[in-house]
C-alpha positions in Angstrom: 139.7 23.7 45.8 136.6 24.8 47.5 138.3 24.8 50.9 141.4 26.6 49.7 139.3 29.1 48.0 137.4 29.6 51.2 140.6 30.2 53.2 141.7 32.6 50.5 138.6 34.5 50.8 138.9 34.7 54.6 142.5 35.9 54.3 141.5 38.4 51.7 138.7 39.8 53.8 140.7 40.1 57.0 142.2 43.5 56.3 138.7 44.9 55.7 137.6 43.8 59.2 140.6 45.5 60.7 139.8 48.6 58.8 136.2 48.4 59.9 137.4 48.0 63.5 139.7 51.0 63.2 136.8 53.0 61.8 134.5 51.9 64.6 137.2 52.7 67.2 137.7 56.1 65.6 134.0 56.8 65.8 133.9 55.8 69.4 136.9 58.1 70.1 135.1 61.1 68.4 131.9 60.2 70.3 133.8 60.2 73.5 135.5 63.5 72.7 132.1 65.1 71.9 130.7 63.7 75.2 133.7 65.0 77.1 133.4 68.4 75.5 129.6 68.8 75.9 127.8 66.3 78.2 130.4 66.2 81.0 130.7 70.0 81.4 126.9 70.2 81.3 126.6 67.5 84.0 129.3 69.3 86.0 127.5 72.7 85.9 124.2 71.0 86.6 125.7 69.3 89.7 127.2 72.6 90.8 123.8 74.4 90.3 122.0 71.7 92.3 124.7 71.9 95.0 124.4 75.7 95.3 120.6 75.4 95.6 120.9 72.7 98.3 123.2 75.0 100.4 120.9 77.9 99.9 123.3 80.1 98.0 122.1 83.2 96.2 118.8 84.9 96.0 115.4 84.1 94.4 115.4 85.7 90.9 111.6 85.9 90.5 109.7 89.2 90.8 107.2 87.6 93.2 107.9 85.5 96.2 105.9 84.1 99.1 105.4 86.2 102.3 103.0 86.9 105.0 100.1 89.4 105.3 98.0 89.7 108.4 99.3 86.3 109.6 98.4 84.5 106.4 100.5 83.2 103.6 100.5 85.7 100.6 102.5 86.7 97.6 104.6 89.8 97.6 107.3 91.6 95.8 110.9 90.3 95.8 113.2 93.1 97.0 116.2 91.3 95.5 114.7 91.0 92.0 116.7 94.0 90.8 120.0 92.3 91.6 119.8 90.6 88.3 120.0 93.9 86.4 121.9 96.3 88.7 124.9 96.3 90.9 123.6 95.2 94.3 124.5 98.4 96.1 122.4 100.5 93.7 119.8 98.0 92.7 116.3 99.4 92.4 113.3 97.6 94.0 109.6 97.6 93.7 107.3 99.8 95.7 106.0 97.0 98.0 102.9 95.1 97.0 101.1 92.0 98.4 98.2 89.9 97.2 96.4 86.7 98.4 98.1 83.3 98.0 94.8 81.9 96.7 93.0 84.3 94.3 89.4 84.9 95.5 86.7 83.8 93.1 85.4 87.3 92.8 88.8 89.0 92.3 89.7 90.9 89.2 93.5 91.1 89.2 95.3 93.9 87.3 99.1 94.2 87.0 100.6 97.5 86.0 104.1 97.5 84.4 106.6 100.3 83.7 109.4 102.3 85.2 109.5 105.3 87.5 106.6 107.2 85.7 104.3 104.2 86.2 105.6 103.8 89.7 104.5 107.3 90.6 107.9 108.9 91.3 108.6 111.2 93.2 105.8 109.9 95.5 104.6 106.3 94.8 101.5 106.9 97.0 100.0 108.9 94.1 100.9 106.6 91.1 98.2 106.3 88.5 97.6 102.7 89.6 96.3 103.9 93.0 94.1 106.4 91.3 92.8 103.7 89.0 92.0 101.4 92.0 90.1 104.3 93.7 88.0 105.0 90.6 87.2 101.3 90.1 86.2 100.8 93.7 84.0 103.9 93.8 82.2 102.9 90.6 82.0 99.2 91.4 81.8 99.0 95.2 80.7 95.4 95.3 83.5 94.2 93.0 86.9 93.0 94.2 89.7 94.8 92.3 93.3 93.9 92.9 95.5 96.6 91.3 99.1 95.7 91.6 101.7 98.2 90.5 104.7 96.0 89.6 106.8 98.9 88.3 110.4 99.9 89.2 112.6 103.0 88.6 115.3 102.9 86.0 114.2 99.8 84.2 113.2 99.2 80.6 111.4 96.6 78.5 114.2 94.0 78.9 113.4 94.0 82.7 109.6 94.5 82.4 109.4 91.4 80.2 110.8 89.3 83.0 108.4 90.8 85.5 105.5 90.2 83.2 106.4 86.6 82.6 106.5 86.1 86.4 103.2 87.9 87.0 101.6 85.8 84.3 101.8 82.8 86.6 99.5 84.4 89.2 96.1 84.3 87.4 96.1 87.9 85.9 93.0 89.3 84.3 94.6 92.4 82.8 98.1 93.8 82.1 98.5 97.6 81.8 101.8 98.7 80.3 103.0 102.3 80.6 106.6 102.0 79.4 109.2 103.5 77.1 111.2 106.3 78.8 114.3 104.2 79.7 114.9 102.1 76.6 118.2 103.9 76.0 119.4 104.4 79.6 118.0 101.3 81.2 119.8 97.9 81.4 121.4 96.8 78.1 120.6 100.1 76.4 123.4 102.1 74.6 123.2 104.9 77.2 123.2 102.7 80.3 125.7 102.6 83.1 124.5 99.2 84.4 125.6 96.8 81.8 127.2 96.5 78.4 125.2 97.1 75.2 124.5 94.3 72.8 122.8 94.5 69.4 121.9 90.8 69.8 118.6 90.3 71.7 119.2 86.6 72.1 122.5 87.3 73.8 120.8 89.8 76.1 118.1 87.3 77.0 120.6 84.5 77.5 122.6 86.7 79.9 119.4 87.5 81.8 118.5 83.8 82.0 122.0 82.9 83.3 121.8 85.5 86.1 118.6 83.8 87.2 120.6 80.6 88.0 122.6 80.1 91.2 125.7 79.5 89.1 125.1 82.7 87.2 124.8 84.6 90.5 128.1 83.0 91.7 129.9 84.0 88.6 128.5 87.6 88.8 129.7 87.9 92.5 133.1 86.6 91.6 133.5 89.0 88.7 132.4 91.9 91.0 135.0 90.9 93.6 137.7 90.5 90.9 137.1 94.0 89.4 138.2 97.3 90.9 134.6 98.6 90.7 133.4 95.6 92.6 135.3 96.7 95.7 134.4 100.4 95.4 131.5 101.8 97.5 128.7 102.9 95.2 125.4 104.6 95.8 122.6 105.7 93.6 123.3 109.1 92.1 120.1 109.6 90.0 120.2 110.9 86.5 123.7 112.4 86.9 125.1 108.9 86.6 124.5 109.1 82.9 126.2 112.3 82.1 128.9 110.6 80.1 126.5 108.4 78.2 125.2 110.7 75.5 123.5 109.0 72.5 122.7 110.9 69.3 119.3 110.5 67.6 121.1 109.1 64.5 123.3 106.7 66.4 123.2 103.3 64.6 122.4 101.6 67.9 119.1 103.4 68.1 117.7 101.0 65.5 118.5 98.1 67.9 116.8 99.9 70.7 113.5 100.2 68.7 113.7 96.6 67.5 114.3 95.3 71.0 111.5 97.4 72.4 109.1 96.2 69.8 110.0 92.5 70.3 109.9 92.8 74.1 106.5 94.5 74.0 105.1 91.8 71.7 106.4 89.1 74.1 104.8 90.9 77.1 101.5 90.7 75.2 102.2 87.1 74.4 102.8 86.3 78.1 99.4 87.9 78.9 97.7 86.0 76.1 99.0 82.6 77.3 97.8 83.5 80.8 94.3 84.3 79.3 94.7 87.9 80.3 94.0 91.0 78.3 96.6 93.7 77.7 96.3 97.5 77.5 99.3 99.3 76.0 99.7 103.0 76.8 101.7 105.5 74.8 104.0 107.6 77.0 103.8 111.3 77.7 106.7 113.7 78.4 107.2 117.3 79.3 107.9 119.3 76.1 107.4 122.9 76.9 109.0 123.2 80.4 111.8 120.7 80.1 114.7 121.9 78.0 117.1 119.3 76.6 119.5 117.8 79.1 122.5 117.7 76.7 123.3 118.8 73.1 125.8 117.8 70.5 126.5 119.4 67.1 126.1 117.3 64.0 129.1 115.2 63.2 131.7 116.4 60.8 130.8 120.0 61.4 134.0 122.0 60.5 135.5 124.6 62.8 134.6 127.3 60.4 131.0 126.2 60.2 130.8 125.9 64.0 132.2 129.4 64.4 129.6 130.8 61.9 126.8 128.8 63.6 127.7 130.2 67.0 127.8 133.8 65.8 124.3 133.5 64.4 123.0 131.5 67.4 124.3 134.1 69.9 122.7 136.9 67.9 119.4 135.0 67.9 119.6 134.7 71.7 120.1 138.5 72.0 117.0 139.0 69.8 115.0 136.5 71.9 116.1 138.1 75.2 115.0 141.5 73.9 111.6 140.1 72.9 112.1 140.4 69.2 110.9 136.9 68.4 110.5 137.4 64.7 114.2 138.2 64.2 115.1 135.6 66.8 113.3 132.9 64.7 115.0 134.2 61.5 118.4 133.9 63.1 117.7 130.5 64.7 116.5 129.2 61.3 119.7 130.6 59.7 121.8 128.8 62.2 119.8 125.6 61.6 120.7 125.7 57.9 124.3 125.1 59.1 123.5 122.7 61.9 119.9 121.9 63.0 121.0 118.9 65.2 121.7 121.1 68.3 118.7 120.4 70.6 118.8 123.7 72.5 118.3 125.5 69.1 115.1 123.6 68.5 113.9 124.3 72.0 114.5 128.0 71.7 112.6 128.0 68.4 109.7 126.3 70.1 109.7 129.0 72.8 109.8 131.8 70.2 106.9 130.3 68.3 104.9 130.0 71.5 105.4 133.7 72.1 104.3 134.4 68.6 101.1 132.2 69.2 102.2 129.8 66.4 101.5 126.8 68.5 101.7 124.1 65.8 105.2 125.2 64.9 106.1 125.5 68.5 105.0 121.9 69.2 107.0 120.6 66.2 110.2 122.3 67.5 109.7 121.2 71.1 109.2 117.7 69.9 112.3 117.9 67.8 114.3 119.2 70.8 113.3 116.1 72.7 114.3 113.8 69.8 117.7 115.5 69.6 118.4 115.5 73.4 121.5 113.3 73.7 120.6 112.3 77.3 117.7 110.2 76.3 115.5 110.0 79.4 112.2 110.6 77.5 110.4 108.3 75.2 110.7 109.6 71.6 108.2 109.5 68.7 109.4 106.1 67.4 108.9 104.5 70.9 105.2 105.6 70.8 104.9 104.5 67.2 106.1 101.0 68.3 103.5 100.9 71.0 100.7 101.9 68.5 102.0 99.3 66.0 102.2 96.5 68.4 98.7 97.2 69.7 97.4 97.3 66.1 99.0 94.0 65.2 97.7 92.2 68.3 94.1 93.3 68.2 92.9 89.7 67.8 94.8 88.7 71.0 93.0 90.9 73.4 95.5 93.7 73.1 94.2 97.3 73.3 95.7 100.7 72.8 95.2 103.8 74.9 96.9 106.9 73.4 97.6 108.5 76.7 100.3 110.7 75.2 97.6 112.3 73.0 95.2 112.5 76.0 97.9 114.4 78.0 98.4 116.8 75.1 94.7 117.4 74.6 94.5 118.4 78.3 97.5 120.8 78.1 97.5 124.5 77.0 97.7 124.7 73.2 98.2 120.9 73.3 101.8 121.2 74.3 102.6 119.3 77.5 104.4 121.1 80.3 104.5 121.7 84.1 100.7 121.7 84.2 100.9 117.9 84.2 104.5 117.1 85.0 106.9 117.7 87.9 110.0 117.6 85.6 110.8 115.6 82.5 108.5 112.5 82.6 107.0 112.2 86.1 103.4 113.1 86.3 102.1 115.4 89.1 98.9 114.7 91.0 96.7 116.2 88.2 98.6 114.3 85.5 98.3 110.9 87.3 94.6 111.5 87.8 94.2 112.3 84.2 96.2 109.2 83.1 94.2 107.0 85.5 90.9 108.5 84.2 91.9 107.8 80.6 92.9 104.2 81.4 89.7 103.7 83.4 87.6 104.4 80.4 89.3 101.6 78.5 89.4 99.2 81.5 85.6 99.5 81.8 85.3 98.2 78.2 87.3 95.0 78.8 85.7 94.1 82.2 83.7 90.9 82.2 79.9 91.3 82.1 79.4 90.0 85.7 81.5 93.0 86.9 79.9 95.5 84.5 76.5 94.6 85.9 77.7 95.6 89.4 78.4 99.3 88.5 76.6 101.8 90.6 74.8 104.7 88.9 74.4 106.6 92.1 77.6 108.7 91.8 79.6 110.1 88.9 83.2 109.3 88.5 85.2 110.7 91.4 86.8 114.1 90.7 90.4 114.9 91.2 89.5 116.6 94.5 87.6 113.6 95.7 90.6 111.4 94.9 92.7 113.7 96.9 90.5 112.9 99.9 90.5 109.1 99.3 94.3 109.1 98.8 95.1 111.7 101.5 96.8 114.2 99.3 97.4 117.0 101.8 99.2 120.3 101.9 101.9 118.5 103.8 102.3 116.0 100.9 102.5 118.8 98.4 105.3 120.5 100.4 107.3 117.3 100.8 107.0 116.4 97.1 108.0 119.9 96.0 111.1 119.7 98.2 112.0 116.3 96.8 111.6 117.5 93.2 113.8 120.5 93.9 116.6 118.7 95.8 116.4 115.3 94.3 116.0 116.4 90.6 116.1 120.1 89.7 119.2 121.0 91.7 121.2 118.1 90.5 122.8 117.3 87.2 121.8 117.0 84.4 119.0 119.4 85.2 121.7 121.9 86.2 122.7 121.9 82.5 119.3 123.0 81.2 118.4 126.4 79.8 117.1 128.8 82.4 118.0 126.5 85.2 118.3 129.2 87.8 114.9 130.5 86.9 113.5 127.0 87.4 115.1 126.8 90.9 113.8 130.3 91.8 110.2 129.5 90.9 110.2 126.2 92.7 111.8 127.7 95.8 109.0 130.3 95.8 106.4 127.6 95.6 107.9 125.7 98.4 108.0 128.8 100.6 104.3 129.4 100.0 103.5 125.7 100.8 105.6 126.0 104.0 103.7 129.0 105.1 100.5 127.0 105.0 101.9 124.3 107.3 100.9 125.9 110.6 100.0 123.5 113.4 96.3 123.7 112.5 97.1 122.8 108.9 99.1 119.8 110.1 96.2 118.6 112.2 93.9 119.1 109.2 96.2 116.9 107.2 96.2 114.3 110.0 92.4 114.3 110.0 92.5 113.8 106.3 94.7 110.7 106.7 92.4 109.3 109.4 89.4 109.8 107.1 91.2 108.0 104.3 92.2 105.1 106.6 88.7 104.8 107.9 87.4 104.4 104.3 90.1 101.9 103.3 91.6 100.1 106.3 93.6 97.6 104.2 95.6 100.4 102.5 99.0 100.1 104.1 100.2 103.1 102.1 97.9 105.4 104.1 99.3 104.2 107.4 102.9 104.5 106.1 102.3 108.1 105.0 100.3 109.0 108.2 103.2 107.7 110.3 105.6 109.9 108.5 103.4 112.9 109.1 103.2 112.1 112.8 107.0 112.0 113.0 107.8 115.1 110.9 104.8 117.2 112.0 103.7 117.0 115.7 106.6 114.5 116.4 104.1 112.2 118.0 106.4 109.2 118.1 104.1 106.9 120.0 101.3 107.4 117.6 103.6 106.9 114.7 104.9 103.7 116.1 101.4 102.4 116.4 100.8 103.2 112.7 104.0 101.5 111.6 103.1 98.4 113.6 99.7 98.2 112.1 101.2 98.6 108.6 103.7 95.8 109.2 100.9 93.4 110.0 99.7 93.9 106.5 103.1 94.1 104.8 106.6 93.4 106.1 108.4 96.3 104.5 112.1 96.7 105.3 112.0 100.5 105.3 109.2 100.5 107.8 111.1 98.0 110.0 114.1 100.3 109.9 112.2 103.5 110.7 110.2 101.8 113.5 113.5 100.5 115.0 115.0 104.0 114.8 112.0 105.5 116.6 112.1 102.9 119.3 115.8 103.6 119.7 115.1 107.3 120.1 112.6 106.4 122.9 115.3 104.3 124.7 114.2 100.8 123.7 117.6 99.8 122.3 116.9 96.1 122.1 113.7 96.6 120.2 115.5 99.0 117.9 118.1 96.2 117.2 115.4 93.6 116.6 113.5 95.7 114.0 116.6 96.8 112.2 118.0 93.3 112.0 114.7 92.3 110.4 115.1 95.1 107.9 118.6 93.9 107.0 117.3 90.3 106.8 114.7 91.4 104.2 117.1 93.7 102.4 120.8 93.3 103.3 121.6 96.6 101.5 119.3 98.8 103.6 121.8 101.5 104.6 119.5 103.2 107.2 119.0 99.9 109.1 122.8 99.3 109.2 123.3 102.9 110.5 120.6 102.4 113.2 122.2 99.1 114.2 125.6 100.8 114.5 124.1 103.5 116.8 122.3 100.9 118.9 125.3 98.7 119.4 127.5 101.7 120.1 124.9 102.7 122.8 125.2 99.2 124.3 129.0 99.3 124.2 129.2 96.5 121.7 131.8 98.3 119.7 132.9 95.5 117.3 129.3 95.1 116.1 128.9 98.9 115.8 132.1 99.1 113.7 130.9 96.3 111.4 127.6 98.1 110.7 129.3 101.4 110.2 131.5 99.8 107.5 128.3 98.4 105.9 126.7 101.9 106.0 129.8 103.4 104.4 129.8 100.7 101.7 126.1 101.3 100.8 125.8 105.1 101.4 129.3 106.7 101.5 127.9 110.3 101.3 125.7 110.0 104.4 127.2 112.7 106.7 126.0 111.6 110.2 127.9 108.3 110.2 131.3 110.0 109.9 131.1 111.7 113.3 129.9 108.6 115.1 132.3 106.3 113.5 135.2 108.7 113.7 134.6 109.1 117.4 134.9 105.3 117.9 138.1 105.2 115.9 139.6 108.1 117.9 138.6 106.6 121.2 140.3 103.4 120.2 143.5 105.3 119.4 143.2 104.6 115.7 143.7 108.2 114.7 145.2 107.2 111.3 142.1 105.3 110.4 139.9 108.2 111.6 141.9 110.6 109.4 141.4 108.2 106.5 137.7 108.2 107.2 137.5 112.0 107.2 139.6 112.3 104.1 137.0 110.1 102.4 134.3 112.3 103.7 136.0 115.4 102.5 136.4 113.9 99.0 132.7 112.9 98.8 131.4 116.0 100.5 133.8 118.8 99.8 131.3 121.4 101.0 130.9 119.9 104.4 132.2 122.2 107.1 132.1 119.3 109.6 134.3 117.0 107.5 137.0 119.6 107.0 136.9 120.6 110.6 137.2 117.1 112.0 139.9 116.3 109.6 141.8 119.4 110.5 141.5 118.7 114.3 142.9 115.2 113.9 145.7 116.3 111.6 146.6 118.8 114.2 146.8 116.1 116.9 149.1 114.1 114.6 151.4 117.1 114.3 150.6 117.9 110.7 150.3 121.6 111.5 150.1 123.1 108.0 147.7 120.5 106.7 145.5 121.0 109.7 145.5 124.8 109.2 144.5 124.3 105.6 141.5 122.1 106.5 140.3 124.4 109.3 140.6 127.5 107.0 138.4 125.6 104.4 135.9 124.9 107.2 135.9 128.5 108.3 135.2 129.6 104.7 132.2 127.3 104.7 131.1 128.5 108.2 132.5 132.1 108.7 130.7 132.6 112.0 132.1 129.6 113.8 133.9 130.7 117.0 135.1 127.2 117.7 137.0 126.9 114.4 138.6 130.3 114.9 139.8 129.2 118.3 141.4 126.0 116.9 143.1 128.0 114.2 144.5 130.4 116.8 145.9 127.5 118.8 147.7 126.1 115.8 149.1 129.6 114.9 151.2 129.7 118.0 
């Protein structure tokens, strides 16, 4: 019985074991599926990433890389860092910087972060960081201050956070942050042209992290090749690139902007804290009085009837304002505002009227509101500065300090309303403005310096004045002239500045200033400027920027190419800058040393493959040597990187014509006409080649356009007469 019962039990339990085995098999199957879905792809991508690294694919994603300075290993800026955030052909880069591989024991290392305003645009030689370094060195001559401006045009806090995290690895003592103007238009903002907007900060950061990998770089390159835009030549067009990216003040995405900025700012402070560095956060100033809004939109859901009524009142107000009847103008503007007060120009006009009536508090309120309502958001608004103040207040226990530089700029402006007294245009500080900013920052930096440095302060001299800083930094009449021209041609004469109120008056005033500055640039004044540069270099031999600017002066002023070449070579010993390599190569080519020109320009393209000037110089040099295939290759690169650069069309077109490739030459000139419709040379060359191909009427049309652009050209008239017979 016992045996039978045992067998019975075994038989009875057998199905259970089969069920258990099936369950175990099922679990194994699901485990295998999970592994197949997750682990195997991860291993595959990891293997692909390692393989790409082994073969040297891609570029270093960090802000700082190893380099050379005066024959020694050093750290320097990574010119390719911006490729993570911009299309390569228009990627922004740092103003070059370099610092020792091993931090000296007595060094106090300061990193400055921000965008173009912190970088010192339109002339980086006079950024507030260079003023700050001058003030520190003059007050503490025995101390070793390293002030590194790691700023870049067109970036915002998403990018600055990555820069700060990289810089935190290099023994910083202090972070200074002057940031906030590009939060809407910079990468990942709702008004950007560089990338898509996302309300999810984690997704943004994930995308940034992926682009730091070699696999991410490969995918980015493949996507660019696959897209139509990836094949299209693109070049930096400044603020006009954003004309179609207007963002209202009440746009729901603005809340994301403020949240992202706040979080990024806190994480910048956290990166400094982990590196045992202090942080100074600066509020951001902007031109209120002399910078009308760039773009305006009426409030949403405004009916046509309301808009018509608004416009009637607004136009009448303009008539009153033009006649100098500011009281009636204000009454009318306010009446229009009762219908729609969202139109930025209305608020700006009210500010102007209140200024004329000496009601400056009201004027400031209206100017501020005009900035807030400007739908091309290139200026930090009130909430950006509030975020900066709040973050600094919340982080006081973590060595985070606030400087209300926006307030300091206001207090040093007439009637406390910022304008052209301190700014070149909308946000970029002029020489006086940068000096004031640096002086304000200096006062706070002094407070956070360690005691061993504080004890080294000299009491022999007061803080250097603005005029003394001009001597140390070599701010000459020549520099003032060059900067004024750059502001006029690079900013004011281009969109969206052309859309501002009283634009023609702005242009007229600046042109008058430029003419006055030009009158001062007689040969003796140029020599005086050169002497000022020599003085500054003698007092600071390690300042590569002084040699860079001095060399430019020697080229553009007395045209002393030999002396300029010497300065460029001395500069390159300190810092291997691609732009200097290209210019030096161009000068050597001008003097007949073609092989040296090639060597230096090849080095420029090795550092920065997207240096258009270097490719153009190489094309000219190879053309000179008769190496036409190489010349053509570099002309194509120049066209890809800088399609609106006029000189390349003549040289390249000549090669194509001499090779009998007239159709390709015509195609080249058509592109030139499309990009530069006001170029007499483009229309003329296109007309001549069309005539040679027998396209008589088309040729006449192009030549007539060329003649309209250059009515006194005898050569064009002759060609037209030939075609008329």
